[in-house]
N, C-alpha and C positions, 0 to 999 in steps of 0.2 A: 036185363038192363046192364049196359056197359058203364064202367066208371068214366067220369070226365077225363079228358086228356090233361096231363100236367100243365101244359101251356095255356089251357083255357081258364086256369085259375091261378096262374103265377103272375104276381104283380109286375115283375120286370117285363115279362112278355106283353102283358096288357098295356103297360105304359108305352112300350115301343109301338104296339099296334095303334094306340090312340094318337101318338105323335105322328105316325105315318098317315093315318086317316085325316088328321087336321092339316098336315103340311102338303099332302099330295095335290090338293086343288090349288093351294096358294103358290106352289112351286112354279106354276105357269106364269104368274105375275112376276116372280123373281127372275125367271129366265127371260121374260119379255123386257125386263129392265136391263138385261145384259149382265146379270150376276149369277154366280153359282150359289149353292146353298151355304157354303162356308163363308163366302164373301158377304152374303146377306147377314149371317149371324155376327160376323166381325163388325160390320158397319152398324148394325142395329144395336149391338152391345156398347159400342163407343158413342152412339148418338146421345148428345146432351150430357156426357160424362167428362170429368177431368181426365187428364192423361193417365194412362194405365200401363203398368209393366206388361211386357209381352207374355211372360209366364202366367200372370193372372188372367190375361185375355184368353190365352190358350185353354186354361181351365174353364173359364166361363162359356166358351164356345164349343166345349167338349171335343177338343182336338189336341194333337201333339204339338209341343212348342216348336220343333223345327218346321213343321208344316205351316204354322201360323207365322213364324218369322219370315219364311219365304213369301207368304201371301201378303203380309203387311209391307214388305219391300216392294212388291209389285203394285200394291194399292198406292204406295207413296209416289210411284212414277206416274200414276194417273191423277195425282194431287187430291186423292180422296182421304188420305191419312198423312200425318206428319210424324216422323220419328225423331226422337231426341234423347239425349243422355239424361239419366236420372241424377239430379244434383246431389242426392243423398247417397247414391251408390253407382259409381261409374261403370260397374259391371252390367247394370241393367239398362235396357232401352225402354223408353216410354213411347206409347202410341196415343195419338190424339186425332180425332176426326177433324177434317178441315171444313170450311164453309162449303166447298164443292162437294165433299163427301156427304155433308148434311143435306144438301139439296138433292143429291142422288137418292138418299135413303128415306127422306121424309115422306114422299108419296107412298112408298112401300109400307112404311110403318102405319100410315093411315089405312091402307088397304088391308094390312094384317089385322088391325083392330076390327075393321068391318067384317072381314072374313071370319074371325073368331066369334063375333057376335052372331053372325048368320049360322055358322056351323054348330053353335051350342045354344041355339035359340030355345031348345027344349028344356034348358035348365033355368030355374028362377034366378034372379040376381043374387039372392042369399045362397042358393046352392052353388052358383059359380064362385062367389067369394069364398065359401067354405072349401070347395075343391082346390082353388088356388092356394089357400092358406095351408091345407093339408099337404099339397105338393111341395110348397116352400119348406115346411117342416121336415118332410121326407128328404128333400135335397140337402138340408142342413146336417143330416146324419152322416154324410160322406166324409 
């Protein structure tokens, strides 16, 4: 009997595989809406939130700040986000989703919730809540 492969029991790999499995089907909806995966993550992260510094946004969408800076500049030309100075720190730029951006992302957020429910229908509501809670705790360790 052979030993299991390292990656078959390594949490980082398993989380990556789970993310890929969950997003691969939903990605078609993101593309159909005319967005890339990073645009989706940026708009979804900003949805319903107060203005956020670009650096914090980059951390939350798991991307590099220069990449997110260029992206939000492009999204601002489409009127999906608004950029502004941080009144408490002039070195920082704040990003806020616009009403047009909210209209763009709202249907996708609804689809994402429905897709998640369908993809994880084998989990009970309590198991789903426990899984999400454990993932939030794990993410807080970074």
